C-alpha positions as CSV (number, residue, x, y, z in Angstrom):
1,M,-28.1,-6.9,47.6
2,R,-24.4,-6.2,47.3
3,I,-23.8,-9.5,45.5
4,K,-26.6,-8.6,43.0
5,K,-25.0,-5.3,42.4
6,M,-21.6,-6.9,41.8
7,I,-23.1,-9.4,39.4
8,G,-24.9,-6.6,37.6
9,A,-21.6,-4.6,37.3
10,I,-19.8,-7.7,35.9
11,L,-22.5,-8.3,33.3
12,L,-22.4,-4.7,32.3
13,L,-18.6,-4.7,31.9
14,A,-18.8,-7.9,29.9
15,I,-21.4,-6.4,27.5
16,L,-19.3,-3.3,27.1
17,C,-16.2,-5.3,26.3
18,M,-18.1,-7.4,23.8
19,S,-19.2,-4.2,22.0
20,F,-15.8,-2.8,21.4
21,P,-14.6,-5.1,18.6
22,T,-17.9,-4.5,16.7
23,A,-17.5,-0.8,17.0
24,A,-13.9,-1.0,15.9
25,L,-14.9,-3.1,12.9
26,A,-17.5,-0.6,11.9
27,Q,-15.0,2.3,12.2
28,E,-12.5,0.4,10.0
29,E,-15.3,-0.3,7.4
30,D,-15.9,3.4,7.1
31,L,-12.3,3.8,5.9
32,I,-12.7,1.3,3.1
33,Q,-14.0,2.1,-0.4
34,F,-15.0,-0.6,-2.8
35,D,-15.5,0.5,-6.4
36,E,-17.6,-1.9,-8.6
37,S,-17.7,0.4,-11.6
38,N,-15.6,-1.9,-13.7
39,L,-17.1,-5.1,-12.5
40,E,-18.5,-5.8,-16.0
41,N,-14.9,-6.3,-17.1
42,G,-14.0,-8.5,-14.1
43,V,-12.3,-5.9,-12.1
44,I,-12.9,-4.7,-8.5
45,S,-11.1,-1.7,-7.0
46,V,-10.4,-1.1,-3.4
47,R,-9.0,1.8,-1.3
48,Y,-8.1,2.1,2.3
49,N,-8.6,5.8,3.1
50,E,-6.1,6.3,5.9
51,D,-2.3,6.0,6.3
52,S,-1.4,2.8,8.1
53,D,1.8,1.5,9.6
54,K,0.4,-2.0,9.3
55,K,0.4,-4.1,6.1
56,L,-2.9,-4.4,4.2
57,K,-4.1,-7.2,2.0
58,V,-7.0,-7.9,-0.3
59,K,-8.5,-11.4,-0.1
60,I,-10.6,-12.6,-3.0
61,V,-12.7,-15.7,-2.5
62,K,-14.8,-17.6,-5.2
63,L,-17.6,-18.7,-3.0
64,D,-18.7,-21.9,-4.8
65,T,-15.2,-23.4,-4.8
66,Q,-13.6,-21.5,-1.9
67,E,-10.6,-20.8,-4.1
68,K,-8.7,-17.8,-2.7
69,R,-6.3,-15.1,-4.0
70,Y,-4.4,-12.6,-1.8
71,Y,-2.9,-9.3,-3.0
72,D,-1.1,-6.4,-1.3
73,L,-3.0,-3.2,-0.8
74,E,-1.2,0.2,-0.5
75,A,-2.9,2.6,1.9
76,E,-4.5,5.7,0.5
77,R,-4.3,4.4,-3.0
78,M,-7.1,3.0,-5.2
79,E,-5.9,-0.4,-6.3
80,S,-7.6,-2.6,-8.9
81,Y,-7.7,-6.4,-9.0
82,L,-9.0,-9.1,-11.3
83,L,-11.7,-11.7,-10.3
84,P,-9.8,-14.4,-12.1
85,L,-11.7,-17.6,-11.3
86,G,-14.6,-17.4,-13.7
87,N,-18.2,-16.2,-13.3
88,G,-20.0,-16.5,-10.0
89,S,-20.2,-15.0,-6.5
90,Y,-17.1,-13.5,-4.9
91,Q,-16.3,-12.2,-1.5
92,I,-13.7,-9.4,-1.4
93,S,-12.2,-8.6,2.0
94,V,-9.7,-6.1,3.3
95,L,-7.3,-7.6,5.8
96,K,-5.2,-5.5,8.2
97,Q,-2.0,-6.9,9.9
98,I,-2.2,-7.4,13.6
99,E,1.3,-8.7,14.1
100,G,3.6,-10.8,11.9
101,A,1.6,-13.1,9.7
102,S,-1.7,-12.5,11.6
103,Y,-4.3,-10.4,9.9
104,L,-7.9,-9.3,10.8
105,S,-10.7,-8.7,8.3
106,V,-11.8,-5.0,8.6
107,G,-14.3,-4.9,5.8
108,K,-15.8,-7.0,3.0
109,I,-18.4,-7.0,0.2
110,Q,-19.9,-9.7,-2.0
111,V,-20.3,-9.3,-5.8
112,E,-21.6,-11.3,-8.7
113,L,-19.4,-11.7,-11.8
114,L,-21.3,-12.2,-15.0
115,L,-18.8,-11.8,-17.9
116,K,-20.0,-12.3,-21.4
117,D,-16.5,-12.6,-22.7
118,E,-14.0,-13.9,-20.2
119,T,-11.0,-12.6,-22.2
120,S,-12.2,-9.0,-21.7
121,Q,-10.8,-8.7,-18.2
122,Y,-7.3,-9.3,-19.5
123,L,-7.4,-5.9,-21.2
124,A,-7.8,-4.0,-18.0
125,S,-5.3,-2.0,-16.0
126,I,-4.9,-3.6,-12.6
127,Q,-2.4,-3.5,-9.7
128,N,0.4,-5.5,-11.3
129,V,-0.4,-4.7,-14.9
130,E,-0.9,-1.0,-14.5
131,W,-1.1,1.3,-17.6
132,N,-2.7,4.4,-19.0
133,S,-2.7,6.0,-22.4
134,E,-0.2,8.7,-21.4
135,M,2.7,6.4,-20.5
136,A,5.7,6.3,-22.8
137,S,5.5,2.5,-23.0
138,I,1.8,2.7,-24.1
139,R,2.5,5.4,-26.7
140,L,5.3,3.2,-28.0
141,A,3.0,0.2,-28.3
142,R,0.6,2.2,-30.4
143,E,3.4,3.5,-32.6
144,L,4.9,0.1,-33.1
145,T,1.5,-1.5,-34.1
146,A,0.1,1.4,-36.0
147,E,0.2,-0.5,-39.3
148,A,-0.8,-3.9,-37.9
149,T,-4.2,-5.3,-39.0
150,T,-4.4,-8.4,-36.8
151,D,-3.8,-9.4,-33.2
152,Q,-1.2,-11.9,-34.4
153,E,0.8,-9.0,-36.0
154,K,0.5,-6.8,-33.0
155,V,1.8,-9.6,-30.7
156,A,4.7,-10.5,-33.1
157,I,5.8,-6.8,-33.3
158,I,5.8,-6.1,-29.6
159,Y,7.4,-9.5,-28.9
160,D,10.2,-8.8,-31.4
161,F,10.8,-5.4,-29.8
162,M,11.1,-7.0,-26.3
163,V,13.3,-9.9,-27.3
164,K,15.8,-7.8,-29.3
165,N,16.1,-4.8,-27.1
166,F,16.0,-6.1,-23.5
167,S,18.5,-7.9,-21.3
168,Y,18.2,-9.8,-18.0
169,D,19.1,-7.9,-14.8
170,Y,21.0,-10.5,-12.7
171,D,21.8,-7.9,-10.0
172,K,18.1,-7.2,-9.4
173,A,17.3,-10.9,-9.5
174,A,19.7,-11.4,-6.6
175,T,18.3,-8.7,-4.4
176,V,14.5,-8.5,-5.2
177,R,12.2,-8.8,-2.2
178,P,8.7,-10.3,-1.8
179,G,6.0,-7.8,-2.8
180,Y,8.1,-6.3,-5.6
181,R,6.2,-4.4,-8.2
182,T,7.4,-3.5,-11.7
183,D,7.8,0.1,-12.8
184,V,7.2,-0.5,-16.5
185,E,8.3,3.0,-17.5
186,E,11.7,2.5,-15.7
187,C,12.0,-1.0,-17.3
188,L,11.4,0.6,-20.8
189,I,14.1,3.3,-20.2
190,E,16.7,0.9,-18.8
191,K,15.9,-1.9,-21.3
192,K,16.5,-4.6,-18.7
193,G,14.8,-6.3,-15.9
194,I,13.8,-9.6,-14.3
195,C,11.3,-12.0,-15.7
196,Y,8.5,-10.2,-13.8
197,D,9.5,-6.9,-15.5
198,Y,9.5,-8.5,-18.9
199,A,6.0,-10.0,-18.4
200,A,4.5,-6.9,-16.9
201,L,5.7,-4.6,-19.6
202,M,4.6,-7.1,-22.3
203,A,1.1,-7.4,-20.7
204,C,0.7,-3.6,-20.4
205,M,1.8,-2.9,-24.0
206,L,-0.4,-5.7,-25.5
207,R,-3.5,-4.9,-23.4
208,S,-3.2,-1.2,-24.5
209,V,-3.6,-2.3,-28.1
210,D,-6.6,-4.5,-27.3
211,V,-4.9,-7.9,-27.2
212,P,-6.0,-10.0,-24.1
213,T,-2.8,-10.8,-22.2
214,K,-2.1,-12.5,-18.8
215,L,0.9,-12.0,-16.6
216,V,1.5,-15.6,-15.4
217,K,3.7,-17.0,-12.7
218,G,4.8,-20.6,-12.2
219,Y,7.5,-22.9,-13.5
220,T,9.0,-23.9,-16.8
221,T,11.6,-26.4,-18.0
222,R,13.4,-23.5,-19.8
223,M,14.3,-21.6,-16.6
224,A,15.4,-22.4,-13.1
225,G,13.2,-21.4,-10.1
226,Y,9.9,-19.5,-10.0
227,H,9.3,-17.7,-13.3
228,A,7.0,-15.1,-14.9
229,W,5.8,-15.1,-18.5
230,N,2.7,-14.2,-20.6
231,Q,-0.2,-16.0,-22.0
232,V,-1.8,-14.2,-25.0
233,Y,-5.2,-14.8,-26.5
234,L,-5.1,-15.3,-30.3
235,E,-8.4,-16.0,-32.0
236,D,-7.2,-19.0,-34.0
237,S,-5.1,-20.5,-31.2
238,G,-6.7,-19.6,-27.9
239,W,-4.3,-18.9,-25.0
240,V,-0.6,-19.4,-26.0
241,N,2.6,-19.1,-23.9
242,I,5.0,-16.4,-24.8
243,D,8.3,-16.0,-22.8
244,T,10.2,-12.9,-23.7
245,T,12.7,-13.4,-20.9
246,A,13.9,-16.8,-22.3
247,D,13.9,-15.6,-25.9
248,S,15.9,-12.4,-25.2
249,F,18.6,-14.7,-23.8
250,Y,18.4,-17.0,-26.8
251,Y,18.6,-14.0,-29.2
252,S,21.6,-12.4,-27.4
253,H,23.4,-15.8,-27.6
254,D,22.6,-16.5,-31.2
255,M,20.4,-19.5,-30.3
256,S,17.3,-20.5,-32.1
257,Y,13.9,-19.8,-30.6
258,Q,10.2,-19.4,-31.6
259,M,7.5,-17.1,-30.1
260,V,4.9,-19.6,-29.0
261,K,6.0,-22.1,-26.4
262,A,4.5,-25.6,-25.8
263,D,2.0,-26.0,-22.9
264,S,4.0,-29.1,-21.8
265,E,7.0,-26.8,-20.9
266,Y,5.0,-24.5,-18.6
267,Q,3.2,-25.0,-15.3
268,M,1.0,-22.1,-14.4
269,K,0.5,-21.4,-10.6
270,Y,-0.9,-17.9,-10.6
271,E,-2.3,-15.5,-13.2
272,M,-3.3,-11.8,-13.3
């Protein structure tokens, strides 16, 4: 009888221990808010509703190809992300750091992306291309392009403004850390930045005047190391490469340049 009681107690303890992770996961899921209200434009928004001393990430998986994208998530802030891999089913997960590079999934949803126009998502305000109509940079974009009648004209005007008024910040480039995010308003005031700043500001300004624009990361024969630039959609040309960082250098050194860069000179690794 005593042995049977001991076995029963062990089994009960095992069942209780097994139940704890499930309960913890449910509790974490209650803290997560997924907003699908802008899904028709290829955007999902996520909020973790509690302060956390652990890092948080959003994992986006295209289910048919298993391609993945990872993004940082700031606690207690609604953050928006593109679903950048075309139409289809996606799984969006929130990951919470356990220790070091180890993360645990604490909540997820599955959504279906059915874009009619795949360029439309590159007009949205998202985590790394974040803008609203009240920002000084966005008001300036509207002012600069007020008389423009085509997307080509809008792009040329904002491109010319960036190239002729901004300089590269070598000090920032030497000290920037992983996870850096551009403050486009600060970039506009200081009129300088790293390639990521140039590309983020350009994307914000062009999206705000209805020109589909990507912030792109990868490599180019024109610059050393990892680089950021823009791809802009023009009706007659499709997606074209525009590199305001390189061209502001050429302009300041009285070197020749042209706005649209050859695809053969650029290797895209990541887009947003």
